[in-house]
BAVEXSE-876067 format. One record per atom (N, C-alpha, C): residue in one letter; atom name; x, y, z. Coordinates in steps of 0.001 Angstrom, whole numbers, plus 500000, padded with zeros to 6 digits. Example, Ala and Ser with C-alpha at 12.3 -4.5 7.8 and 13.67 -1.06 7.14 Angstrom:
// BAVEXSE-876067
ATOM  roke  tido    east   north      up
ATOM     A     N  513190  494310  507800
ATOM     A    CA  512300  495500  507800
ATOM     A     C  513200  496700  507800
ATOM     S     N  512850  497750  507080
ATOM     S    CA  513670  498940  507140
ATOM     S     C  512900  500030  507870
//
This chain:
// BAVEXSE-876067
ATOM  roke  tido    east   north      up
ATOM     X     N  455869  540935  472671
ATOM     X    CA  455768  539515  473333
ATOM     X     C  454353  539371  473776
ATOM     X     N  453937  538232  473538
ATOM     X    CA  452422  537959  473907
ATOM     X     C  452351  537812  475455
ATOM     X     N  450982  537828  476055
ATOM     X    CA  450949  537753  477362
ATOM     X     C  451289  536375  477961
ATOM     X     N  451051  535249  477262
ATOM     X    CA  451524  533951  477574
ATOM     X     C  452914  533686  477635
ATOM     X     N  453730  534370  476611
ATOM     X    CA  455152  534221  476549
ATOM     X     C  455683  535005  477854
ATOM     X     N  455142  536165  478235
ATOM     X    CA  455519  536905  479271
ATOM     X     C  455422  536196  480714
ATOM     X     N  454268  535502  480969
ATOM     X    CA  453892  534696  482003
ATOM     X     C  454961  533602  481995
ATOM     X     N  455294  532986  480973
ATOM     X    CA  456086  531712  480907
ATOM     X     C  457583  532187  481292
ATOM     X     N  458008  533395  480748
ATOM     X    CA  459294  533913  481219
ATOM     X     C  459481  534330  482709
ATOM     X     N  458312  534845  483215
ATOM     X    CA  458337  535152  484554
ATOM     X     C  458511  533783  485472
ATOM     X     N  457697  532942  485011
ATOM     X    CA  457715  531539  485691
ATOM     X     C  459109  531008  485788
ATOM     X     N  459842  531068  484405
ATOM     X    CA  461098  530490  484378
ATOM     X     C  462127  531253  485161
ATOM     X     N  461985  532513  485155
ATOM     X    CA  462807  533458  485910
ATOM     X     C  462874  533173  487429
ATOM     X     N  461459  533011  488018
ATOM     X    CA  461399  532805  489342
ATOM     X     C  461880  531347  489729
ATOM     X     N  461697  530377  488773
ATOM     X    CA  462271  529090  488989
ATOM     X     C  463835  529145  489046
ATOM     X     N  464548  529893  488098
ATOM     X    CA  465972  530046  488191
ATOM     X     C  466511  530707  489413
ATOM     X     N  465559  531732  489832
ATOM     X    CA  466102  532372  491080
ATOM     X     C  465986  531392  492479
ATOM     X     N  464913  530496  492392
ATOM     X    CA  464842  529700  493523
ATOM     X     C  466085  528669  493384
ATOM     X     N  466366  528371  492246
ATOM     X    CA  467577  527287  492109
ATOM     X     C  468776  528062  492387
ATOM     X     N  469073  529288  492135
ATOM     X    CA  470208  530013  492633
ATOM     X     C  470265  530151  494202
ATOM     X     N  469070  530373  494806
ATOM     X    CA  469039  530523  496233
ATOM     X     C  469225  529171  496671
ATOM     X     N  468842  528146  496225
ATOM     X    CA  469281  526739  496762
ATOM     X     C  470557  526470  496671
ATOM     X     N  471193  526626  495525
ATOM     X    CA  472647  526489  495386
ATOM     X     C  473511  527183  496234
ATOM     X     N  473063  528489  496431
ATOM     X    CA  473840  529370  497308
ATOM     X     C  473708  528779  498901
ATOM     X     N  472532  528349  499185
ATOM     X    CA  472197  527725  500532
ATOM     X     C  473156  526488  500653
ATOM     X     N  473116  525662  499674
ATOM     X    CA  473973  524353  499837
ATOM     X     C  475441  524703  499862
ATOM     X     N  475799  525864  499272
ATOM     X    CA  477350  526295  499261
ATOM     X     C  477686  526646  500703
ATOM     X     N  476778  527512  501456
ATOM     X    CA  477053  527897  502790
ATOM     X     C  476915  526718  503642
ATOM     X     N  476040  525900  503406
ATOM     X    CA  475843  524807  504359
ATOM     X     C  477055  523762  504348
ATOM     X     N  477618  523604  503229
ATOM     X    CA  478776  522634  502921
ATOM     X     C  480022  523294  502681
ATOM     X     N  480268  524583  503085
ATOM     X    CA  481428  525356  502858
ATOM     X     C  482680  524614  503268
ATOM     X     N  482814  524081  504431
ATOM     X    CA  483999  523463  504839
ATOM     X     C  484312  522316  503998
ATOM     X     N  483433  521581  503663
ATOM     X    CA  483531  520331  502870
ATOM     X     C  484068  520882  501425
ATOM     X     N  483570  521685  500917
ATOM     X    CA  483898  522286  499542
ATOM     X     C  485179  522785  499608
ATOM     X     N  485639  523495  500784
ATOM     X    CA  486975  524125  500900
ATOM     X     C  487912  523064  500953
ATOM     X     N  487615  521908  501778
ATOM     X    CA  488745  520864  501907
ATOM     X     C  488804  520132  500418
ATOM     X     N  487690  520020  499764
ATOM     X    CA  487816  519410  498460
ATOM     X     C  488738  520333  497487
ATOM     X     N  488536  521557  497520
ATOM     X    CA  489373  522521  496817
ATOM     X     C  490791  522468  497323
ATOM     X     N  490993  522246  498540
ATOM     X    CA  492431  522106  499040
ATOM     X     C  493111  520881  498421
ATOM     X     N  492128  519830  498534
ATOM     X    CA  492787  518573  497913
ATOM     X     C  493146  518708  496611
ATOM     X     N  492304  519434  495703
ATOM     X    CA  492624  519520  494320
ATOM     X     C  493917  520339  494139
ATOM     X     N  493930  521314  494876
ATOM     X    CA  495207  522270  494795
ATOM     X     C  496257  521414  495160
ATOM     X     N  496348  520561  496246
ATOM     X    CA  497540  519713  496486
ATOM     X     C  497820  518768  495352
ATOM     X     N  496755  518316  494842
ATOM     X    CA  496983  517251  493703
ATOM     X     C  497702  518158  492585
ATOM     X     N  497125  519206  492331
ATOM     X    CA  497835  520120  491166
ATOM     X     C  499226  520474  491510
ATOM     X     N  499636  520811  492799
ATOM     X    CA  500869  521293  493039
ATOM     X     C  502027  519973  492948
ATOM     X     N  501407  518907  493394
ATOM     X    CA  502236  517719  493458
ATOM     X     C  502479  516993  491975
ATOM     X     N  501600  517522  491031
ATOM     X    CA  501719  516905  489763
ATOM     X     C  500688  515731  489542
ATOM     X     N  500205  515289  490745
ATOM     X    CA  499270  514127  490679
ATOM     X     C  498125  514312  489768
ATOM     X     N  497494  515616  489751
ATOM     X    CA  496415  516044  488893
ATOM     X     C  496708  515843  487562
ATOM     X     N  497915  516364  487144
ATOM     X    CA  498311  516217  485702
ATOM     X     C  498477  514808  485340
ATOM     X     N  498991  513915  486305
ATOM     X    CA  499226  512651  485872
ATOM     X     C  497928  511806  485662
ATOM     X     N  497040  512143  486614
ATOM     X    CA  495684  511636  486466
ATOM     X     C  495025  511952  485227
ATOM     X     N  495113  513188  484818
ATOM     X    CA  494403  513710  483706
ATOM     X     C  495070  512926  482470
ATOM     X     N  496538  512782  482342
ATOM     X    CA  497234  512033  481474
ATOM     X     C  496762  510664  481283
ATOM     X     N  496722  510052  482445
ATOM     X    CA  496331  508524  482492
ATOM     X     C  494844  508413  481996
ATOM     X     N  493945  509284  482424
ATOM     X    CA  492597  509133  482087
ATOM     X     C  492274  509493  480552
ATOM     X     N  493087  510306  480081
ATOM     X    CA  492989  510650  478725
ATOM     X     C  493492  509579  477602
ATOM     X     N  494388  508751  478173
ATOM     X    CA  495037  507774  477525
ATOM     X     C  494741  506468  478052
ATOM     X     N  493521  506361  478738
ATOM     X    CA  493271  505067  479416
ATOM     X     C  493462  503763  478603
ATOM     X     N  493114  503844  477394
ATOM     X    CA  493142  502555  476532
ATOM     X     C  494667  502122  476378
ATOM     X     N  495502  503114  476223
ATOM     X    CA  496911  502757  475928
ATOM     X     C  497402  502250  477386
ATOM     X     N  497100  502974  478399
ATOM     X    CA  497558  502547  479807
ATOM     X     C  497078  501133  480153
ATOM     X     N  495839  500926  479911
ATOM     X    CA  495296  499612  480104
ATOM     X     C  496008  498489  479458
ATOM     X     N  496408  498771  478183
ATOM     X    CA  497077  497797  477320
ATOM     X     C  498481  497505  477805
ATOM     X     N  499200  498552  478296
ATOM     X    CA  500492  498339  478896
ATOM     X     C  500366  497636  480260
ATOM     X     N  499367  497882  481152
ATOM     X    CA  499347  497238  482432
ATOM     X     C  498907  495850  482198
ATOM     X     N  498001  495471  481230
ATOM     X    CA  497611  494185  480973
ATOM     X     C  498774  493356  480469
ATOM     X     N  499542  493899  479604
ATOM     X    CA  500645  493153  478959
ATOM     X     C  501695  492946  479947
ATOM     X     N  501907  493819  481030
ATOM     X    CA  502917  493762  481977
ATOM     X     C  502498  492628  483006
ATOM     X     N  501096  492588  483269
ATOM     X    CA  500608  491567  484278
ATOM     X     C  500763  490180  483600
ATOM     X     N  500605  490140  482364
ATOM     X    CA  500632  488849  481829
ATOM     X     C  502147  488195  481543
ATOM     X     N  503064  489132  481717
ATOM     X    CA  504470  488733  481526
ATOM     X     C  504771  487798  482657
ATOM     X     N  505617  486664  482248
ATOM     X    CA  505764  485562  483273
ATOM     X     C  506459  486045  484507
ATOM     X     N  507391  486953  484392
ATOM     X    CA  508172  487367  485538
ATOM     X     C  507213  488240  486440
ATOM     X     N  506442  489071  486007
ATOM     X    CA  505548  489778  486746
ATOM     X     C  504453  488814  487422
ATOM     X     N  504016  487788  486759
ATOM     X    CA  503167  486899  487249
ATOM     X     C  503679  486164  488349
ATOM     X     N  504893  485807  488326
ATOM     X    CA  505720  485097  489519
ATOM     X     C  505833  486124  490624
ATOM     X     N  506145  487403  490429
ATOM     X    CA  506200  488383  491460
ATOM     X     C  504958  488408  492160
ATOM     X     N  503872  488620  491437
ATOM     X    CA  502467  488686  492107
ATOM     X     C  502196  487440  492884
ATOM     X     N  502474  486344  492452
ATOM     X    CA  502237  485063  493200
ATOM     X     C  503121  485068  494332
ATOM     X     N  504368  485394  494310
ATOM     X    CA  505322  485367  495376
ATOM     X     C  504837  486435  496484
ATOM     X     N  504294  487525  495929
ATOM     X    CA  503999  488612  496961
ATOM     X     C  502662  488023  497583
ATOM     X     N  501745  487381  496986
ATOM     X    CA  500653  486752  497601
ATOM     X     C  501060  485784  498653
ATOM     X     N  502081  485044  498347
ATOM     X    CA  502456  483883  499112
ATOM     X     C  503143  484575  500493
ATOM     X     N  503961  485555  500195
ATOM     X    CA  504459  486291  501404
ATOM     X     C  503411  487064  502347
ATOM     X     N  502383  487547  501706
ATOM     X    CA  501256  488110  502320
ATOM     X     C  500670  487008  503140
ATOM     X     N  500400  485819  502677
ATOM     X    CA  499799  484734  503385
ATOM     X     C  500645  484394  504511
ATOM     X     N  502051  484188  504422
ATOM     X    CA  502784  483805  505430
ATOM     X     C  502876  484957  506590
ATOM     X     N  502941  486155  506209
ATOM     X    CA  502935  487116  507213
ATOM     X     C  501674  487372  507930
ATOM     X     N  500548  487044  507168
ATOM     X    CA  499225  487081  507819
ATOM     X     C  498982  486130  508934
ATOM     X     N  499748  485128  508902
ATOM     X    CA  499696  483942  509796
ATOM     X     C  500626  484233  511118
ATOM     X     N  501392  485182  510808
ATOM     X    CA  502383  485443  512165
ATOM     X     C  501745  486708  513031
ATOM     X     N  501903  486264  514379
ATOM     X    CA  501490  487276  515276
ATOM     X     C  502176  488684  515065
ATOM     X     N  501675  489860  514784
ATOM     X    CA  502229  491261  514578
ATOM     X     C  503232  491579  515657
ATOM     X     N  502833  491175  516887
ATOM     X    CA  503739  491510  517937
ATOM     X     C  505075  490806  517910
ATOM     X     N  504988  489558  517690
ATOM     X    CA  506189  488601  517414
ATOM     X     C  506898  489244  516146
ATOM     X     N  506265  489526  515099
ATOM     X    CA  506929  489924  513975
ATOM     X     C  507680  491219  514178
ATOM     X     N  507172  492054  515040
ATOM     X    CA  507836  493434  515303
ATOM     X     C  509029  493211  516156
ATOM     X     N  508865  492180  517106
ATOM     X    CA  510168  491847  517955
ATOM     X     C  511221  491180  517109
ATOM     X     N  510915  490468  516145
ATOM     X    CA  511944  489782  515466
ATOM     X     C  512465  490887  514487
ATOM     X     N  511789  491807  513894
ATOM     X    CA  512341  492766  512956
ATOM     X     C  513154  493838  513927
ATOM     X     N  512738  494159  515051
ATOM     X    CA  513494  494900  515798
ATOM     X     C  514979  494389  516225
ATOM     X     N  514882  492990  516609
ATOM     X    CA  516131  492387  516874
ATOM     X     C  517039  492108  515817
ATOM     X     N  516528  491843  514518
ATOM     X    CA  517166  491620  513373
ATOM     X     C  517849  492992  512977
ATOM     X     N  517134  493970  513083
ATOM     X    CA  517782  495452  512775
ATOM     X     C  518810  495689  513674
ATOM     X     N  518672  495480  515000
ATOM     X    CA  519677  495667  515955
ATOM     X     C  520928  494837  515689
ATOM     X     N  520588  493534  515377
ATOM     X    CA  521874  492767  515142
ATOM     X     C  522670  493113  513795
ATOM     X     N  521969  493571  512699
ATOM     X    CA  522558  494110  511657
ATOM     X     C  523288  495364  511816
ATOM     X     N  522730  496150  512683
ATOM     X    CA  523458  497488  512982
ATOM     X     C  524722  497185  513931
ATOM     X     N  524813  496080  514671
ATOM     X    CA  525935  495747  515485
ATOM     X     C  526789  494710  514841
ATOM     X     N  526656  494548  513545
ATOM     X    CA  527495  493483  512964
ATOM     X     C  528878  493577  513058
ATOM     X     N  529349  494773  512950
ATOM     X    CA  530723  495016  513040
ATOM     X     C  531320  494626  514543
ATOM     X     N  530617  494733  515473
ATOM     X    CA  530988  494463  516819
ATOM     X     C  531254  492951  516780
ATOM     X     N  530373  492097  516050
ATOM     X    CA  530733  490573  516159
ATOM     X     C  532103  490193  515688
ATOM     X     N  532650  491128  514654
ATOM     X    CA  533988  490840  514047
ATOM     X     C  535047  490786  515134
ATOM     X     N  534872  491674  516258
ATOM     X    CA  535849  491576  517322
ATOM     X     C  535985  490503  518099
ATOM     X     N  534931  489621  518146
ATOM     X    CA  534958  488340  518805
ATOM     X     C  535849  487462  518142
ATOM     X     N  536313  486384  518871
ATOM     X    CA  537188  485398  518282
ATOM     X     C  536168  484430  517434
ATOM     X     N  536743  483850  516407
ATOM     X    CA  536011  482781  515603
ATOM     X     C  535364  481809  516370
ATOM     X     N  534154  481376  516057
ATOM     X    CA  533354  480463  516653
ATOM     X     C  533925  479077  516435
ATOM     X     N  534252  478237  517438
ATOM     X    CA  534736  476887  517343
ATOM     X     C  533487  476011  517665
ATOM     X     N  533669  474656  517592
ATOM     X    CA  532612  473755  517875
ATOM     X     C  532318  473675  519450
ATOM     X     N  533287  473983  520240
ATOM     X    CA  533073  474056  521665
ATOM     X     C  532216  475217  522096
ATOM     X     N  532524  476484  521407
ATOM     X    CA  531872  477510  521639
ATOM     X     C  530461  477431  521036
ATOM     X     N  530262  476784  520080
ATOM     X    CA  528915  476615  519447
ATOM     X     C  528020  475642  520385
ATOM     X     N  528728  474692  520949
ATOM     X    CA  528086  473661  521737
ATOM     X     C  527631  474460  523048
ATOM     X     N  528409  475247  523615
ATOM     X    CA  528079  476021  524676
ATOM     X     C  526986  477022  524412
ATOM     X     N  526856  477512  523312
ATOM     X    CA  525855  478604  522879
ATOM     X     C  524466  477849  522726
ATOM     X     N  524494  476559  522222
ATOM     X    CA  523341  475789  522070
ATOM     X     C  522698  475317  523384
ATOM     X     N  523260  475504  524448
ATOM     X    CA  522628  475378  525786
ATOM     X     C  521611  476329  526083
ATOM     X     N  521752  477522  525530
ATOM     X    CA  520865  478531  525706
ATOM     X     C  519552  478155  525139
ATOM     X     N  518357  477986  525905
ATOM     X    CA  517075  477491  525398
ATOM     X     C  516611  478504  524203
ATOM     X     N  516637  479681  524406
ATOM     X    CA  516186  480701  523411
ATOM     X     C  516886  480411  521979
ATOM     X     N  518372  480395  522080
ATOM     X    CA  519070  480225  520894
ATOM     X     C  518887  478783  520362
ATOM     X     N  518586  477785  521195
ATOM     X    CA  518491  476440  520568
ATOM     X     C  517146  476327  519891
ATOM     X     N  516082  477037  520511
ATOM     X    CA  514742  477098  519855
ATOM     X     C  514782  477892  518628
ATOM     X     N  515514  478816  518517
ATOM     X    CA  515638  479666  517252
ATOM     X     C  516255  478877  516137
ATOM     X     N  517286  478228  516585
ATOM     X    CA  518004  477361  515463
ATOM     X     C  516970  476248  515052
ATOM     X     N  516234  475747  515939
ATOM     X    CA  515369  474552  515545
ATOM     X     C  514219  475303  514636
ATOM     X     N  513910  476439  514741
ATOM     X    CA  512751  477142  513882
ATOM     X     C  513543  477196  512479
ATOM     X     N  514871  477694  512478
ATOM     X    CA  515528  478053  511260
ATOM     X     C  515609  476557  510518
ATOM     X     N  516083  475549  511125
ATOM     X    CA  516263  474210  510568
ATOM     X     C  514972  473774  510066
ATOM     X     N  514010  474001  510670
ATOM     X    CA  512536  473553  510252
ATOM     X     C  512203  474354  508932
ATOM     X     N  512464  475551  508960
ATOM     X    CA  512209  476289  507748
ATOM     X     C  513010  475759  506612
ATOM     X     N  514390  475534  506738
ATOM     X    CA  515156  475004  505760
ATOM     X     C  514656  473704  505317
ATOM     X     N  514197  472807  506307
ATOM     X    CA  513732  471542  506009
ATOM     X     C  512562  471622  505126
ATOM     X     N  511545  472481  505419
ATOM     X    CA  510361  472609  504578
ATOM     X     C  510740  472953  503219
ATOM     X     N  511756  474033  503016
ATOM     X    CA  512062  474417  501818
ATOM     X     C  512666  473465  500904
ATOM     X     N  513670  472640  501371
ATOM     X    CA  514221  471475  500770
ATOM     X     C  513218  470422  500445
ATOM     X     N  512314  470020  501369
ATOM     X    CA  511363  469088  500986
ATOM     X     C  510339  469518  499931
ATOM     X     N  510140  470835  500058
ATOM     X    CA  509127  471227  498795
ATOM     X     C  509827  471309  497663
ATOM     X     N  511173  471396  497483
ATOM     X    CA  511827  471481  496327
ATOM     X     C  512069  470045  495756
ATOM     X     N  512136  469030  496699
ATOM     X    CA  512200  467617  496347
ATOM     X     C  510887  467257  495562
ATOM     X     N  509610  467703  496139
ATOM     X    CA  508424  467283  495682
ATOM     X     C  508195  467821  494197
ATOM     X     N  509008  468778  493849
ATOM     X    CA  508734  469335  492359
ATOM     X     C  509511  468615  491504
//
């Protein structure tokens, strides 16, 4: 080996050693993050998500073709538009109010069998119930929603 080749090899070897030390230092410095990343990859593997992701990525053209054809399907387009409309509706409602409505509705549904024990509602009973301001306001809201639905149907 010539003198120049020997010097070149030494320089390359020292440079590689510095790289190794630098990589080792970075591993020690970021050990917790690397461990968390490895734990995440392990969880993905155990749950099957890693295999699913690999399969989807290896067949991405076929997957995209299926997704696009499904998105262009008229039923799915309507679903997406309806979901966006529901999102817009719910984004205008106060979350606390929506939570109270959902809790009350759930309780009423759970106690539906108890309502069967009561006698049938007659006009006089309905009239007396309507004197309750909360019930009356609730019925006005429901009637307003029904009116909005029917008037929008007429406009079509």
